[in-house]
C-alpha positions as CSV (number, residue, x, y, z in Angstrom):
1,M,19.5,-3.7,16.1
2,P,16.5,-2.2,14.3
3,E,15.9,-3.3,10.8
4,I,16.9,-0.8,8.1
5,S,14.2,0.1,5.6
6,T,14.6,-1.1,2.0
7,K,12.9,2.0,0.6
8,P,16.1,4.1,0.1
9,Y,17.8,1.2,-1.6
10,L,14.8,0.7,-3.9
11,L,14.7,4.5,-4.7
12,R,18.4,4.4,-5.7
13,A,17.9,1.3,-7.8
14,I,14.9,2.7,-9.7
15,Y,16.7,6.0,-10.2
16,E,19.7,4.1,-11.7
17,W,17.5,2.0,-13.9
18,C,15.8,5.1,-15.3
19,T,19.0,6.8,-16.1
20,D,20.6,3.7,-17.6
21,N,17.6,3.3,-19.9
22,G,17.5,7.0,-20.9
23,F,14.3,7.7,-19.0
24,T,13.7,10.8,-16.9
25,P,13.3,9.8,-13.2
26,Y,10.4,11.6,-11.4
27,L,9.8,11.6,-7.7
28,A,6.3,12.0,-6.3
29,V,6.5,13.4,-2.7
30,K,4.0,14.0,0.1
31,V,4.8,17.5,1.4
32,D,4.9,18.4,5.1
33,A,6.9,20.5,7.5
34,A,10.0,18.2,7.1
35,T,10.2,18.7,3.4
36,T,11.9,21.7,1.8
37,V,10.3,22.3,-1.6
38,P,8.9,25.4,-3.4
39,M,5.4,25.6,-1.9
40,E,4.0,27.4,-5.0
41,F,4.3,24.2,-7.0
42,V,2.6,21.9,-4.3
43,K,-0.8,20.6,-5.3
44,K,-3.1,18.8,-2.8
45,G,-0.1,18.3,-0.4
46,E,2.0,16.7,-3.1
47,I,4.7,17.6,-5.6
48,V,6.3,15.8,-8.5
49,L,10.0,16.5,-9.0
50,N,12.2,15.8,-12.0
51,I,15.4,14.3,-10.4
52,S,17.3,13.7,-13.7
53,F,21.0,14.6,-13.9
54,G,20.2,17.6,-16.2
55,A,17.5,19.0,-13.9
56,T,19.4,18.7,-10.6
57,S,22.7,19.8,-9.1
58,G,24.4,17.9,-6.3
59,L,21.9,15.1,-6.0
60,K,22.4,13.1,-2.9
61,M,20.2,10.0,-2.1
62,D,20.9,8.9,1.5
63,N,19.1,6.4,3.6
64,D,17.3,9.2,5.4
65,A,16.7,11.9,2.8
66,I,17.1,13.0,-0.9
67,Q,18.8,16.4,-1.3
68,F,19.6,18.4,-4.4
69,H,19.4,21.9,-6.0
70,A,17.0,22.5,-8.8
71,R,15.7,25.5,-10.8
72,F,12.1,26.5,-10.5
73,G,11.1,29.4,-12.7
74,G,14.8,30.2,-13.3
75,V,15.5,30.5,-9.5
76,S,17.8,27.9,-7.9
77,R,16.2,26.2,-4.9
78,E,17.5,23.7,-2.3
79,I,15.3,20.6,-2.1
80,Y,15.2,18.3,0.9
81,V,12.9,15.3,0.9
82,P,12.8,12.7,3.7
83,V,12.8,9.2,2.3
84,Q,9.6,8.5,4.4
85,N,7.7,11.2,2.4
86,V,8.4,9.6,-1.1
87,L,5.2,8.4,-2.7
88,A,6.7,7.1,-5.9
89,I,9.7,7.1,-8.3
90,Y,9.2,6.3,-12.0
91,G,10.3,7.0,-15.5
92,N,8.3,9.8,-17.0
93,E,8.4,8.4,-20.5
94,N,6.8,5.0,-19.7
95,G,5.4,5.4,-16.2
96,Q,7.3,2.3,-15.0
97,G,8.6,2.5,-11.4
98,M,7.5,1.9,-7.9
99,A,4.9,3.4,-5.6
100,F,5.1,3.4,-1.8
101,D,2.5,3.7,1.0
102,V,3.2,6.8,3.1
103,T,1.4,6.0,6.3
104,S,3.3,8.5,8.4
105,T,5.6,11.4,7.3
106,A,8.9,12.5,8.7
107,S,7.4,15.5,10.5
108,E,4.7,13.3,12.2
109,N,7.4,10.9,13.5
110,A,9.5,13.9,14.7
111,A,6.6,15.2,16.6
112,G,6.7,12.1,18.7
113,Q,3.5,10.5,17.5
114,P,3.6,6.8,18.0
115,T,3.7,4.6,14.9
116,D,1.8,1.3,14.4
117,S,5.0,-0.8,14.7
118,P,8.7,-0.5,14.8
119,L,8.9,-1.5,11.1
120,S,6.3,1.1,9.9
121,S,8.9,2.9,7.8
122,V,9.6,-0.4,5.8
123,P,7.5,-0.4,2.6
124,A,5.0,-3.2,2.3
125,L,5.6,-5.6,-0.6
126,A,2.6,-6.5,-2.7
127,K,2.0,-9.3,-5.2
128,V,3.3,-8.5,-8.7
129,P,0.4,-8.2,-11.1
130,P,0.4,-10.3,-14.3
131,V,1.8,-8.8,-17.5
132,G,-0.7,-6.9,-19.6
133,L,-2.5,-4.7,-16.9
134,Q,-3.0,-1.2,-18.0
135,S,-2.7,2.1,-16.2
136,V,-5.9,3.8,-15.0
137,P,-5.8,7.5,-15.9
138,V,-6.6,10.0,-13.2
139,T,-8.9,12.8,-14.2
140,G,-8.1,16.3,-13.1
141,A,-4.4,15.6,-12.5
142,D,-3.5,19.3,-13.2
143,S,-0.4,19.7,-15.3
144,A,2.0,17.7,-13.2
145,P,3.8,15.1,-15.4
146,T,3.1,11.8,-13.8
147,G,2.7,8.1,-14.6
148,V,2.9,5.3,-12.1
149,P,0.9,2.2,-13.3
150,T,-1.6,0.7,-10.9
151,T,-1.9,-3.0,-10.0
152,A,-5.3,-3.5,-11.6
153,P,-7.6,-1.6,-14.0
154,A,-10.7,0.1,-12.5
155,P,-13.7,-2.2,-12.7
156,D,-16.3,-1.0,-15.3
157,D,-18.7,-2.4,-17.8
158,N,-16.9,-0.9,-20.8
159,N,-15.1,-3.6,-22.7
160,D,-13.5,-1.2,-25.2
161,P,-9.7,-1.5,-25.4
162,P,-7.8,1.3,-23.7
163,K,-7.0,4.4,-25.8
164,K,-3.4,4.7,-27.0
165,G,-1.3,7.9,-26.8
166,G,-1.1,10.8,-24.5
167,R,0.9,11.1,-21.4
168,P,0.9,8.5,-18.6
169,T,-0.8,9.6,-15.4
170,L,-0.2,8.8,-11.8
171,T,-3.0,6.9,-10.2
172,R,-3.4,6.7,-6.5
173,I,-5.9,4.2,-5.2
174,K,-6.8,4.3,-1.5
């Protein structure tokens, strides 16, 4: 029996944690042919979606996909996101959440391209960083509300303390 990915369970857990603590859960998604999202809001092949109770209708988080209806510019749209395409889920207010490696998307796997291993859809676990690490802001992040902390600050020679205030930003380090 193939091992079931932990990713959908972690997504549901972080979503529940966000709502229990009064945070707005946001989902960062890698867009491809398998996703159904409003393409006019996609930037650099990615979209950030507010999946809070007030922003969605009929939210369903299965082991294979996340489905719901949401309004974009006053028009109701059906959203479909394969779990494989989820880059991160986090609370918008504090940026706390979880980021995932998306090595292959749902449409790539549907096209019959071989994956590295049978467990390639299982997210890799990394060492938890010590308390006190700061987020590294991304420049030019457009206007998308984001905020997933990174595991380590960017190395530099500037020893000034980080500036307080402003919105958290999503940082992707490759």
